[in-house]
Every structure is written in C-alpha cells, then in structure tokens.
C-alpha positions as CSV (number, residue, x, y, z in Angstrom):
1,M,258.4,212.4,225.6
2,D,255.8,211.1,228.1
3,P,257.5,211.0,231.5
4,S,256.3,207.4,231.8
5,H,258.2,206.6,228.6
6,L,261.3,208.0,230.2
7,Q,260.9,205.6,233.1
8,E,260.5,202.8,230.6
9,L,263.8,203.9,228.9
10,V,265.6,203.9,232.2
11,E,264.4,200.3,232.8
12,L,265.1,199.0,229.3
13,E,268.1,200.8,227.7
14,D,270.8,198.7,229.4
15,N,269.6,195.3,228.1
16,Y,266.6,195.5,225.7
17,W,267.7,194.3,222.3
18,W,266.5,197.3,220.3
19,H,268.3,199.9,222.4
20,V,271.4,197.8,222.7
21,A,271.6,197.1,219.0
22,K,271.1,200.7,218.0
23,R,273.8,201.8,220.5
24,Q,276.2,199.2,219.1
25,L,275.5,200.4,215.5
26,V,276.0,204.0,216.4
27,T,279.2,203.4,218.4
28,R,280.6,201.5,215.4
29,L,279.7,204.4,213.1
30,L,281.3,206.9,215.4
31,Q,284.6,204.9,215.7
32,R,284.7,204.5,211.9
33,H,283.8,208.0,210.8
34,C,284.8,210.4,213.6
35,P,286.6,208.6,216.4
36,A,287.4,210.2,219.8
37,P,288.7,212.4,221.2
38,G,286.6,215.4,220.8
39,R,283.4,217.0,221.9
40,L,280.2,215.0,221.2
41,V,276.8,216.5,221.6
42,E,273.6,214.4,221.6
43,G,270.3,216.0,220.8
44,G,267.5,214.2,222.7
45,I,269.4,212.5,225.5
46,G,266.5,210.4,226.9
47,S,267.8,208.4,229.9
48,G,271.4,209.2,229.1
49,R,272.5,205.6,228.6
50,N,274.0,206.5,225.1
51,L,276.0,209.4,226.6
52,V,277.5,207.1,229.2
53,E,278.6,204.8,226.3
54,F,280.0,207.7,224.3
55,S,281.9,208.9,227.3
56,R,283.5,205.5,227.6
57,L,284.7,205.8,224.0
58,G,286.7,208.9,225.0
59,Y,284.5,211.7,223.9
60,D,283.8,214.9,226.0
61,V,280.0,214.5,226.0
62,S,277.1,216.9,226.4
63,G,273.5,216.9,225.4
64,Y,270.2,218.7,225.2
65,D,266.6,217.6,225.8
66,L,263.2,219.3,226.2
67,M,262.4,217.3,229.3
68,P,263.6,218.7,232.6
69,E,263.1,215.2,234.1
70,S,265.5,213.7,231.5
71,V,268.1,216.3,232.2
72,R,267.9,215.7,236.0
73,H,268.1,211.9,235.5
74,V,271.2,212.2,233.3
75,R,272.9,214.5,235.8
76,D,272.2,211.9,238.5
77,R,274.1,209.4,236.3
78,G,277.2,211.6,236.6
79,I,277.0,213.5,233.3
80,E,276.8,217.2,234.3
81,D,277.0,219.0,230.9
82,V,273.4,218.5,229.9
83,R,270.6,221.1,229.8
84,V,267.0,221.8,228.8
85,H,267.0,223.1,225.2
86,D,264.7,223.2,222.2
87,L,266.6,221.7,219.3
88,G,264.7,223.9,216.9
89,Q,266.4,226.9,218.4
90,P,270.2,227.8,217.9
91,W,272.3,225.3,219.9
92,P,274.4,227.0,222.6
93,D,277.7,225.8,221.2
94,A,280.4,227.9,219.5
95,A,280.5,227.5,215.7
96,G,282.8,224.8,214.5
97,T,283.7,223.3,217.9
98,V,281.9,220.0,218.0
99,R,283.5,216.8,216.7
100,A,280.3,214.7,216.6
101,V,276.6,215.2,216.9
102,V,274.2,212.3,217.5
103,L,270.5,212.5,216.7
104,L,268.9,209.1,217.4
105,D,265.2,208.9,216.4
106,V,264.8,212.6,216.9
107,L,264.1,214.3,213.5
108,E,260.8,212.5,213.0
109,H,259.6,214.3,216.2
110,V,260.2,217.9,215.0
111,A,258.1,219.9,212.6
112,S,261.1,221.5,210.9
113,P,264.0,219.0,210.7
114,V,266.0,221.1,208.2
115,E,266.1,223.9,210.8
116,V,267.4,221.5,213.4
117,L,270.1,220.3,211.0
118,R,271.1,223.8,210.1
119,H,271.8,224.5,213.8
120,V,273.9,221.3,213.9
121,H,275.8,222.4,210.8
122,R,276.8,225.6,212.5
123,I,278.4,224.0,215.5
124,L,280.0,221.1,213.7
125,A,283.8,221.1,213.1
126,S,285.0,220.9,209.5
127,D,286.2,217.3,210.0
128,G,283.3,216.3,212.2
129,C,280.2,214.1,211.4
130,V,276.6,213.7,212.4
131,I,275.2,210.2,213.2
132,L,271.4,209.9,212.7
133,T,268.7,207.3,212.9
134,V,265.1,207.8,211.8
135,P,262.1,205.5,211.2
136,A,261.8,204.4,207.5
137,H,258.9,203.8,205.0
138,P,256.1,206.3,205.1
139,W,253.7,203.5,204.1
140,L,254.2,202.1,207.6
141,Y,253.0,205.3,209.2
142,S,250.2,204.4,211.6
143,R,248.5,205.3,214.9
144,W,251.6,204.0,216.6
145,D,253.6,206.8,215.0
146,E,250.9,209.3,215.9
147,Q,250.9,208.3,219.5
148,L,254.7,208.6,219.7
149,G,254.5,212.2,218.2
150,H,256.0,211.4,214.8
151,F,255.5,213.9,212.0
152,R,256.9,211.5,209.4
153,R,258.7,208.3,208.5
154,Y,261.5,208.8,206.0
155,T,262.4,207.6,202.6
156,T,266.1,207.6,201.6
157,R,265.2,210.4,199.2
158,E,263.6,212.6,201.8
159,F,266.5,211.9,204.2
160,R,269.0,213.1,201.5
161,Q,266.8,216.2,200.7
162,H,266.7,217.3,204.3
163,A,270.5,216.8,204.8
164,C,271.4,218.7,201.6
165,A,269.0,221.5,202.4
166,A,270.9,222.0,205.7
167,G,274.3,222.1,203.9
168,F,275.4,218.5,204.5
169,R,276.4,215.7,202.2
170,V,275.4,212.1,203.0
171,Q,278.6,210.1,203.5
172,W,276.8,206.8,204.4
173,L,273.2,205.8,204.5
174,N,271.6,202.4,205.0
175,Y,268.6,200.6,206.4
176,W,268.8,198.8,209.7
177,N,266.5,196.6,211.8
178,S,265.5,194.5,208.7
179,F,264.9,191.3,210.6
180,T,261.8,192.6,212.4
181,L,260.3,194.3,209.3
182,P,257.9,191.4,208.4
183,A,256.5,191.3,212.0
184,A,256.2,195.1,212.1
185,V,254.2,195.0,208.8
186,A,251.9,192.4,210.2
187,V,251.3,194.3,213.5
188,R,250.8,197.7,211.8
189,S,248.3,196.1,209.4
190,W,246.4,194.6,212.3
191,E,246.4,197.9,214.2
192,K,244.9,199.7,211.2
193,L,242.0,197.2,211.1
194,F,241.6,197.1,214.9
195,P,242.9,200.3,216.4
196,N,244.4,200.1,219.9
197,R,244.0,203.1,222.1
198,D,246.7,202.1,224.5
199,R,250.0,204.0,224.5
200,P,252.7,202.4,222.4
201,D,255.4,200.5,224.2
202,F,258.2,198.1,223.6
203,P,256.9,194.5,223.5
204,Q,258.2,192.3,226.3
205,V,260.5,189.5,225.1
206,S,262.1,186.5,227.0
207,Q,265.8,186.5,227.7
208,F,266.2,183.9,225.0
209,T,264.4,186.0,222.4
210,N,266.3,189.1,223.5
211,R,269.6,187.3,222.9
212,A,268.4,185.9,219.6
213,L,267.5,189.4,218.4
214,L,270.8,190.8,219.5
215,T,272.5,188.0,217.5
216,A,270.4,188.9,214.4
217,A,271.4,192.6,214.9
218,A,275.1,191.7,215.0
219,A,274.8,189.7,211.8
220,E,273.0,192.6,210.2
221,R,275.7,195.1,211.3
222,W,278.3,192.9,209.6
223,C,276.3,192.9,206.4
224,L,275.3,196.6,206.3
225,T,278.8,197.8,206.8
226,R,280.0,195.7,203.9
227,F,277.1,195.1,201.4
228,G,274.2,197.2,202.5
229,I,270.6,196.1,203.5
230,P,267.8,196.5,201.0
231,S,265.1,197.4,203.5
232,G,264.4,197.8,207.2
233,L,262.3,199.5,209.8
234,S,264.8,202.4,210.2
235,L,267.5,204.4,208.4
236,A,270.9,205.2,209.8
237,G,273.1,207.8,208.2
238,V,276.4,209.7,208.5
239,L,276.5,213.3,207.4
240,R,279.5,215.6,206.7
241,K,279.8,219.3,206.0
C-alpha cells in the first residue's frame, strides 16, 4: 500500500460509507458463522479500524501487514499484537489455534492466493471460519485496478477454485455493493477511453450522499443474507475447513 493511501484510510475508515458498509457486513458474518470469543487474525490490517471493531465484539485480535507504517499506527491505537509479516509466508500462529481469519480485499493483491489460503488453513481451528471480500468481475479490470496493485478481479468460479485448492469449502458466497455497479461500469468505461494517470482514490461525497449510500448498503445486507444478490462490485465469502 502507498503510505499516502494509509493516511487516507486513517481519515476515512470511521465514517466513509464504503468502509463502514463493508465492516458492518463482515461483523454480521462473523457473528452469524463464528461468533466470539476466540482468537481472530486479520491479514492486511490497514489502519486497524476493523481490528478495533472486532475487539469490541469480544475477539482476542491480532494481525499482519507488510507495511511497518501500518503496524506502528495500529499499535498507537492500542492493539499491540500486530506485526510486519508477508502473508505469502507461513503465518506465525500455532496450527489449529485461530477461531476466525479475516481477509478483506487482500487476495487480489497477491500473486499466489492459494498459497496464502493454505497458510490460513493450517492455523484455523476445526470449527473456525474465514471471512473474505474480493473485487468481482474480471471484465471490469481497468487501469484503476492496476494502480491499486490488483492481480485479478474474481468470478464466483475462480473464488471457489482457489478456496477448494487450499482445502476449504465455501459455506456462503454472495455479491455485495450492487447499488454502485452501474456507476462503476460507466466510470471504468470512461477511464478506458480517456485514461487518467492520477492515483486512484475514494470519490468525495456529501454527508447526505454518504448517509444515503449507507442506507442502501443496509437494505442490501438484508437482502443478501436472505435471498442473495445477482451481481455487485465485490464478492464476500465464508470458508470452512
């Protein structure tokens, strides 16, 4: 991650609709599929805002990140059990000791996602689960993804293939962030015609728009936990051994 993007995360993760909506979805999945107490490990801790929330749920939290700046910032937030670690290397946890692993928009950034998931499989308890989010639809792959360091965007089939290759079964899988898909298609199409060399960032929105998008996300969560969503910008999944 670009250090400037870390600063952006610090400034936005408390209130910006995309971060808040994703955190609310993940906490709901955790509470439904592998509730606290227990040890929770997040791979790719960013600004640490998610770990703060998971700790409030009652988990014993820890995490790893490649960026020393990220680890320092999270420790400053009061979460001590975080360290610099390459997720593609064996995770420094004893086998079968972790209740939950969270990987939020991480696998698209690594060249060998199956290897990362195999390391997760080793440390996960037999009754534990993995919560993941990844960007969806390879046909949406654009310069924006390249600038963010994405190797891929996922289909449901590829998601399942990577999970199964690492020894997991997919317990639950669904799209999310469906309500911004039309706008994203329009923006990505424009960018392909008129490439923008500026670094990607989160578009600024008014407080009213932010609240409206959070309301849409809440309605979507209600639907996807009951009926499913036919498409969206991202995939969210729950894995079991």
